C-alpha positions in Angstrom: -27.7 65.5 5.8 -27.9 68.3 8.4 -29.0 67.8 11.8 -30.7 70.5 13.6 -32.0 71.0 16.9 -35.2 73.0 16.9 -35.8 76.0 19.8 -38.0 78.3 17.6 -40.8 77.4 15.7 -40.1 79.8 12.3 -36.6 77.1 12.1 -38.8 74.1 10.9 -40.7 76.0 8.2 -40.8 74.6 4.8 -37.3 73.1 6.0 -38.0 69.5 6.2 -35.4 68.4 3.4 -32.4 66.6 4.1 -32.9 67.4 7.6 -32.5 65.2 10.7 -34.6 67.6 13.7 -34.6 67.4 17.0 -37.5 68.8 19.2 -39.0 67.8 22.9 -42.6 66.9 23.9 -43.4 70.2 24.4 -42.5 71.3 21.0 -44.9 68.6 19.1 -48.1 71.0 18.5 -45.8 73.5 17.0 -44.4 71.3 14.5 -47.7 69.4 13.5 -51.5 70.4 13.1 -53.3 69.8 16.5 -56.3 69.2 14.8 -54.9 66.7 11.9 -52.3 65.6 13.4 -53.9 64.5 16.7 -52.9 61.0 16.6 -49.1 61.6 15.7 -48.9 64.1 18.3 -50.4 61.5 21.1 -48.3 58.5 19.9 -44.9 60.6 20.1 -46.2 62.0 23.8 -46.9 59.1 25.5 -44.5 56.7 24.7 -45.5 53.3 26.3 -43.6 50.9 23.8 -41.3 50.0 21.0 -43.2 50.3 17.8 -43.5 51.3 14.5 -46.8 53.0 12.4 -47.3 53.6 9.0 -49.0 56.7 8.5 -49.6 57.5 4.6 -45.7 57.6 3.4 -44.4 58.7 6.2 -43.8 56.3 9.3 -44.0 56.8 13.3 -41.2 54.8 15.3 -41.1 55.1 19.4 -38.2 53.1 21.2 -36.2 53.4 24.2 -32.2 54.4 23.8 -30.0 53.9 26.9 -27.7 57.2 26.9 -25.8 55.4 29.5 -24.1 52.8 27.5 -23.3 55.9 25.5 -20.4 58.1 25.6 -21.4 61.0 27.9 -24.7 59.5 28.9 -26.9 59.6 31.5 -29.6 57.8 31.3 -32.9 55.6 30.0 -34.8 57.6 28.1 -38.0 57.1 25.7 -37.6 58.4 22.0 -40.1 59.1 19.3 -39.1 59.5 15.2 -41.6 61.0 12.7 -40.0 60.1 9.4 -40.6 58.9 5.4 -36.6 57.2 5.8 -36.3 59.4 2.2 -35.8 63.0 3.3 -36.6 64.2 6.7 -36.7 62.8 10.1 -37.9 64.1 13.3 -37.0 63.0 16.6 -38.5 63.7 19.7 -36.4 63.3 23.2 -36.5 65.6 26.6 -32.2 65.4 26.4 -31.9 67.1 22.4 -28.3 67.5 23.2 -27.4 63.6 23.9 -29.3 62.4 20.9 -28.2 65.0 18.9 -24.5 64.0 19.0 -25.3 60.5 18.9 -27.3 60.8 15.6 -24.7 63.5 14.2 -22.0 60.5 15.1 -24.0 58.4 12.4 -24.4 61.1 9.6 -20.5 61.2 9.5 -20.7 57.9 8.7 -22.5 58.1 5.7 -25.5 57.0 7.1 -29.0 57.4 6.2 -32.5 57.7 7.9 -33.3 54.2 8.1 -29.5 53.4 8.6 -29.3 55.7 11.6 -32.7 54.4 13.3 -31.3 50.6 12.9 -28.0 51.8 14.1 -29.8 53.3 17.2 -31.7 50.6 18.0 -28.4 48.1 17.4 -26.6 49.8 20.0 -29.6 49.2 23.0 -28.7 45.2 22.3 -25.1 45.6 22.0 -24.8 44.5 25.6 -27.9 42.8 25.8 -25.7 39.4 26.2 -23.8 40.2 29.0 -26.5 41.2 30.8 -28.3 38.0 29.9 -25.6 36.1 30.7 -25.5 38.2 34.1 -29.0 36.8 35.2 -28.3 33.4 34.2 -25.1 33.3 36.7 -28.2 34.7 39.2 -29.9 32.0 38.2 -26.9 29.9 39.2 -26.7 31.0 42.8 -30.5 30.9 43.3 -30.2 27.1 42.4 -27.4 26.6 44.8 -29.0 28.2 47.6 -32.1 25.9 46.8 -30.1 22.6 46.2 -28.2 23.0 49.9 -31.6 24.0 51.3 -30.0 26.8 52.9 -31.8 30.0 53.2 -33.7 29.5 50.8 -36.4 31.5 52.0 -34.5 34.7 51.0 -34.6 33.3 47.4 -38.5 34.1 46.7 -37.5 38.1 46.4 -35.5 37.2 44.0 -37.1 35.3 41.7 -39.9 37.5 42.1 -37.5 40.6 40.9 -36.0 38.4 38.2 -39.6 37.5 36.9 -40.8 40.8 36.7 -37.4 41.7 34.7 -37.5 38.9 32.3 -41.3 39.7 31.2 -39.7 43.4 30.6 -37.1 42.2 28.4 -39.4 39.6 26.8 -41.9 42.4 25.8 -38.9 44.6 25.1 -37.2 42.0 22.1 -40.9 41.4 21.0 -41.2 44.8 20.3 -38.3 45.2 18.9 -38.9 42.4 16.6 -41.8 43.9 15.0 -39.8 46.8 13.8 -37.3 44.2 12.1 -40.1 42.5 10.7 -41.1 46.4 9.5 -37.8 46.8 7.2 -38.0 43.4 6.2 -40.2 44.1 3.5 -38.8 47.9 2.8 -35.0 47.3 2.3 -35.0 49.8 -0.3 -34.9 52.1 2.4 -31.3 51.4 3.0 -29.2 53.1 0.5 -25.7 51.7 1.7 -24.7 48.3 2.1 -23.1 49.0 5.1 -26.6 49.6 6.5 -28.4 46.4 4.9 -25.7 44.5 6.2 -26.5 46.1 10.0 -30.1 45.4 9.7 -29.2 42.2 8.6 -27.0 41.6 12.1 -29.5 42.9 13.9 -32.1 40.7 12.6 -30.3 37.8 13.2 -29.7 39.1 17.4 -32.9 40.0 18.2 -34.7 36.4 18.0 -31.5 35.0 19.1 -32.0 36.7 22.1 -35.6 36.4 22.8 -34.8 32.7 22.6 -32.1 33.4 25.4 -35.1 34.9 27.2 -37.7 32.0 26.5 -34.6 29.7 28.1 -34.0 31.9 31.6 -37.6 32.2 31.8 -37.0 28.1 32.1 -34.8 28.0 34.4 -36.9 30.5 36.6 -39.7 28.3 36.4 -37.6 25.4 37.4 -36.6 27.4 40.0 -39.4 28.2 41.6 -40.8 24.5 41.2 -37.7 23.7 43.3 -38.4 26.5 45.6 -42.0 25.1 46.2 -40.6 21.3 46.6 -38.4 22.5 49.7 -41.5 24.6 50.9 -43.4 21.2 50.8 -40.5 19.1 52.5 -40.2 21.7 55.4 -44.2 21.6 55.8 -43.9 17.9 55.7 -40.9 17.7 58.1 -43.2 20.1 60.7 -46.5 17.5 60.0 -44.0 14.8 61.0 -42.9 16.5 63.9 -46.3 17.3 65.3 -47.4 13.9 65.1 -44.6 12.7 67.1 -45.7 15.1 69.9 -49.3 13.6 69.6 -47.6 9.9 69.4 -45.9 10.7 72.6 -48.4 12.3 74.6 -51.9 11.2 73.7 -51.4 8.4 76.0 -50.2 10.6 78.8 -53.6 12.5 78.3 -55.2 9.7 78.7 -53.6 9.2 82.0 -54.2 12.6 83.2 -58.2 12.3 81.9 -58.7 8.9 83.8 -56.9 10.5 87.1 -58.7 13.6 86.6 -62.4 12.2 86.6 -64.2 12.3 90.1 -64.1 8.8 91.2 -62.6 7.1 93.4 -60.4 4.5 93.0 -59.0 1.7 94.5 -55.1 2.6 94.2 -55.8 6.5 94.9 -55.4 5.2 98.7 -51.9 3.8 98.4 -49.2 6.1 99.2 -47.0 4.8 95.9 -49.7 5.6 93.2 -48.4 8.7 92.0 -44.9 8.7 92.2 -45.4 5.2 90.1 -47.7 7.2 87.5 -44.7 9.2 87.3 -42.4 6.9 86.9 -44.0 5.1 84.3 -45.0 8.2 82.2 -41.3 8.8 82.0 -40.3 5.3 81.5 -43.0 5.6 78.2 -41.7 9.0 77.4 -38.1 7.8 77.0 -38.7 4.8 75.1 -40.8 6.4 72.9 -38.2 8.8 71.9 -35.7 6.2 71.3 -37.9 4.0 69.6 -38.3 7.5 67.1 -34.7 7.6 67.4 -33.4 4.4 65.8 -36.2 5.0 63.3 -34.4 8.1 62.2 -37.9 9.7 62.3 -36.0 13.2 63.7 -33.9 13.4 60.4 -35.1 16.1 57.8 
């Protein structure tokens, strides 16, 4: 099996057998017929998810490969594959050199066409347990903040961030699981026992990772409920403060309304009327505050 990076159209003509050919999206029309293979070209050109489809006796797979996790890598890249998993494979990638290095390593180990794909997908999830563990640790930190009722307002942004992240992971593992299910009825595509072992390991790993995502989403849901409870408690405390203020000043407002009327009252002619009213008002406020304090109404 030979790995080739396609630079010109004539390199590929009638030479698919026992080859892995790597092209870019701009070379799709050089390899496939623009009319007959329009659906294939569109699927390889606009990669939106991890999937695998059947075209007669050929298969089309798309997946994201994280070159940053590999030696000499730099970024996450969406990769397309068109192959019969027996005699040829055509990979579509922007960074052809890095992909050729990754595939060559697997060819040197003796892996065949289907085994190489499973190995590439397996490498995507090698460090995922650590990633999910880090997410769980971050969620635990958010829980500590909520429990302490300190700066819990800042948790909303983080919870929204991890919610979006977990949704992406959920879709990612669901799609990878579909690819794994595809091979479950086509184990004959794996010619080596090592390839079958890699497949069985991956077939168990993906569901476990998916279960971990479901667990983390449940934790996040509980954190959101806890945050909502904290918000409601804070709102209740504010309402309690407003109630206390109203309880103190409503009687005083009655006095203000009473003496604000244009009526001639006997006590208005008395020299000490206003000082006495002021003193009674101050005493009322102080007594009310003392009563509320003893009743522990001011405690949060």
